[in-house]
N, C-alpha and C positions, 0 to 999 in steps of 0.2 A: 205216085201220087194215084190218086180213088180219080176209078174208071169212069168216063165219060166228060172226064171235067177237063175244057180247051179251056188253056186260054191265049189271048192272041195279039202278043207282044213281039215292039218294033211295026206296027202300026199307026203309027205317029197318029195315031186319037185320043184324048186322055181316057185315066181311068174310074171309076167310080170300085175304090174297096172299101174293104171295111174287113175289122176279125175283130174279136171276144179273147176276154179273159179266161184265162185257164176254168172253165164247168163250168162260165157265164157270173164269176163270182164279181165282187164292186172291189178288186182289187186299183181300182184309178179314183174312187169314193172319195181323194183325202183331197184339197187347196194343192200338199204339194209333188201329189201320184201327177196329176192330170199335169199341177211345171214342167214338170217332170220327167213326161212324153212330150209338154209341146218345145222343148230348149234340142228332148234331143231330133225332133222332129226341122224343124226348124237348122240339123244338124248337118241331118244326112239330104235337104233341103241342095244346101251348100253344095255339098261334100257328091255327091253327085248331078248334081244339076241341074232340078229338077224344079220343073212348073210346079207352080198349090194355086186350087184351083178354088178351093172350102177344106177345111173342119172343124171337126167337131167330137170331141174328148167326154165321154160318155164314162158311166161308174164301172162298167162291163162291157166296153168297147167304144168303136174308134167307129171316125169316118173320112173317106178320106176320096175331095177329088182332085191328081193330077197327073200333072205328064210322064210320058213314058224319059226317064232320065239318058241324059247325052252322055255321061259318064253308065257302062255297065248295064243291065236286064232291069226291071221294076219289078223283080224277086228279089233279084240280093239286095235293093234296099230298103224292101220292106223288110227281112230278113236282118241287116243293121240294124232297121231303124226300133220293128223287135227287144235286141238284141239286146243291143244296148238302154234302152229303160228296164229292160230284167234284169239287168245286171246293174243297175243305180236303186233299184227297188229293194230284190229280196238278193242278189247276189245270182252264180251261176246255178248255186245244188239248184232249189227249187225251181215249177211250174211258174209260169206266169203269164203264156201267153197259149191257148190252142195253136198249132201247127196247123194251121192252113189257113188263108184269105181266101175272104170272096171274090170274084173281079168281073166290074162288069164294064165292055170297052163303049166309053158314049160316041156315037155316031156323028150327030149336030147338036146343037144350037140351044133347041129347044129341050133335048135330051138334057146339054150341059146345067140351063137353067131348073128341071125338072128338078138334080138334084140337086142343085144346092138348095132348095128350097126342100127339097127333104131332107138333109143336113142339118137349113139350122133351125128346124122345128122342128126337131127331133127329140129335146129336150124338153119342150111346153111338148110337147104330145105327151111327155113321160110323168110328165107334175112336177121338172124339180125349176122350173119359173114361169113366170107369166104368161111374159113376150121374150121374142130369137135375139133382144137388143142384152137382159137380166142375163143369158150364159157367159161366162169371160172367156169360157173354152171353147170359142169356138172362131169360125172368119167372118161375123155375121157383121162384127161391129166395123171392119174394113169395109166392106161391102155399103153399110151405113153411114161413112163419115169419109174414108176414106183415113183415117186417120191408118198410121201405122203401129203396126202391131209386134209379139214376138217374131213369127212366121210372118217373111215376108207372102204375098200373095198377085197374084198376077191377076192382073183383072184390068177394068181402068182406068183405075186409081192410079196404077202404077203405071202401064205402061203409059199417057199423058207427064205423069213423073222423068222417066224416064227418055220420052222429046225433048221438055222445056230444058231440064239438065246438058241433051243433049246438043241442041240449041242455044245453046248461050255461049256470053264469049265469054261476062263476067259476073258468074256465082249470085251472088246480088242485088242483079237486072233483074226482069223478067218479061220486059215488055220495050224495049229497043224503041222503039218507033214515039216511046213519051220524049226522048230525050237529045236525036237527033233536029 
């Protein structure tokens, strides 16, 4: 472990996580590679009981904003994510990821919004697209439209959807006042 590196897990804080491809090589440059990462993120989200607040897949690095897992610890979930992607894309023999990852505990709502904006603006800042909504491999479109994507995003949209689902007697009828 790197000297001075302290991870504060089991704090119940969201985590801003960044990790890079080996030697910052753009191994996630193709749509296939990005889609493989997104599928693996959803698998890990379900397996470990993570809440994903935001993500972006860049050609040579990843930014994630997530909760601590309900099952296991964050370091194990990240390891599973990285291993799953590397096995699917290049097999076990080659290097795909840098060994470590950067992790920042997000302490309040303002910092959460700041990190989400950073995540969603990253492809624009790098010149990969003109606007955040143009980058297919991020959570921005979910926040802009509420549209469900390949990774379930924990947001006001999904919270409202859960509340509606929990309160319905009949899934086809949303407003019971209209029929009573």
